Structures are given as C-alpha cells and as structure tokens.
C-alpha positions as CSV (number, residue, x, y, z in Angstrom):
1,X,-18.9,40.3,-24.8
2,X,-21.8,37.9,-24.2
3,X,-20.9,36.0,-27.4
4,X,-17.3,35.5,-26.2
5,X,-18.5,34.2,-22.8
6,X,-20.9,31.8,-24.5
7,X,-18.1,30.4,-26.7
8,X,-15.9,30.0,-23.6
9,X,-18.6,28.2,-21.7
10,X,-19.3,25.9,-24.7
11,X,-15.6,25.1,-24.9
12,X,-15.5,24.3,-21.2
13,X,-18.5,22.0,-21.6
14,X,-16.8,20.2,-24.5
15,X,-13.5,19.8,-22.6
16,X,-15.3,18.5,-19.5
17,X,-17.2,16.0,-21.7
18,X,-14.1,14.8,-23.4
19,X,-12.1,14.5,-20.2
20,X,-14.2,11.5,-19.3
21,X,-12.8,9.7,-22.4
22,X,-9.2,9.7,-21.1
23,X,-8.1,6.3,-19.8
24,X,-5.9,6.9,-16.7
25,X,-4.5,3.4,-17.0
26,X,-3.5,3.6,-20.6
27,X,0.2,3.0,-21.1
28,X,2.5,5.5,-22.7
29,X,2.9,4.7,-26.4
30,X,6.1,5.6,-28.2
31,X,6.3,5.7,-32.0
32,X,8.9,3.2,-33.3
33,X,10.1,5.0,-36.4
34,X,8.3,8.4,-36.3
35,X,10.4,10.5,-38.7
36,X,10.6,7.9,-41.4
37,X,7.4,5.8,-41.0
38,X,4.7,7.6,-39.0
39,X,2.3,5.4,-36.9
40,X,-0.9,4.3,-38.5
41,X,-3.2,5.9,-36.0
42,X,-2.9,8.4,-33.1
43,X,-1.9,6.8,-29.8
44,X,-5.5,6.9,-28.3
45,X,-7.1,5.3,-31.2
46,X,-4.4,2.6,-31.5
47,X,-4.8,1.8,-27.8
48,X,-8.5,1.3,-28.1
49,X,-8.2,-0.8,-31.2
50,X,-5.6,-3.0,-29.5
51,X,-7.5,-3.3,-26.3
52,X,-10.5,-4.6,-28.3
53,X,-8.1,-7.2,-29.9
54,X,-6.7,-8.2,-26.5
55,X,-10.2,-8.6,-25.1
56,X,-11.2,-10.9,-28.0
57,X,-8.0,-12.9,-27.5
58,X,-8.7,-13.2,-23.8
59,X,-12.2,-14.7,-24.4
60,X,-10.8,-17.0,-27.2
61,X,-8.0,-18.3,-25.0
62,X,-10.4,-19.1,-22.2
63,X,-12.6,-21.0,-24.7
64,X,-9.7,-22.9,-26.1
65,X,-8.4,-23.8,-22.7
66,X,-11.8,-25.3,-21.8
67,X,-12.0,-27.2,-25.1
68,X,-8.5,-28.7,-24.6
69,X,-9.3,-29.6,-21.0
70,X,-12.5,-31.3,-22.1
71,X,-10.8,-33.3,-24.9
72,X,-8.1,-34.4,-22.4
73,X,-10.6,-35.3,-19.8
74,X,-8.7,-33.1,-17.3
75,X,-10.3,-30.9,-14.7
76,X,-10.3,-27.1,-15.4
77,X,-7.8,-25.2,-13.3
78,X,-9.2,-21.7,-13.0
79,X,-5.9,-20.2,-12.0
80,X,-4.1,-21.8,-15.0
81,X,-7.0,-20.8,-17.3
82,X,-6.7,-17.2,-16.1
83,X,-2.9,-17.1,-16.5
84,X,-3.1,-18.5,-20.1
85,X,-5.9,-16.1,-21.1
86,X,-4.1,-13.0,-19.6
87,X,-0.8,-13.9,-21.3
88,X,-2.6,-14.4,-24.6
89,X,-4.4,-11.1,-24.3
90,X,-1.1,-9.3,-23.5
91,X,0.7,-10.9,-26.4
92,X,-2.1,-9.9,-28.7
93,X,-2.1,-6.3,-27.4
94,X,1.6,-5.9,-27.8
95,X,1.5,-7.4,-31.3
96,X,-1.3,-5.1,-32.3
97,X,0.5,-2.0,-31.0
98,X,3.6,-3.1,-33.0
99,X,1.5,-3.4,-36.1
100,X,0.2,0.1,-35.5
101,X,3.7,1.5,-35.2
102,X,4.1,1.9,-31.4
103,X,5.8,0.2,-28.5
104,X,5.0,0.6,-24.8
105,X,7.3,2.9,-22.9
106,X,8.8,1.5,-19.7
107,X,7.2,3.1,-16.7
C-alpha cells in the first residue's frame, strides 16, 4: 500500500516537473506524409530545433542589415531592420519544419 502511494507521488512529481517544459505558444505541427515517410523527429523536438534555427537567422539578418546599411552609408531604420529579421526568422523556421517532415496547421 505504501509502495503504491510512493510510486503515485513520484509520478505526480515527474508530471509536474515536465509540465513546465510545454510551450503554450507552440504551433500545431502536422506530419506531411506520415504513413509513407514518417517525420524525422517528434513534434516537440522538431519545434525546438527549428526555433533555434529561427533565432540564429534573426540575429544574422539583423547583422546583415546593419552591414548593408553601413556599406551604403544609409541610416539604420529600426522598424525596417526588425521587419527584415522577423521575416527571415519565420522563413527559416518554416523551412526547417519542412525539412523535419512537418507543416504548421492553420489555427
């Protein structure tokens, strides 16, 4: 009896700890060709890999914008720089998900 309660308590602790790992803002990922060609990684892992790729592309796009503005001698427009970086990050995220075998479901 006591052993069963201990195991149930341990399970609750593990579930509570892992619930903090769930990203509430994560999009719903749908496998593209699940029966014939399964996705490379589970959806959660693919999301985290692709978020890391998108974050890298965001920083790189900002750096490239600043370099191009410096070479042209033009002032840096923060709104345009942010728009370019965000668009580049989104394109990288979608391309990464595609390579993992997923697409984003429309919400």
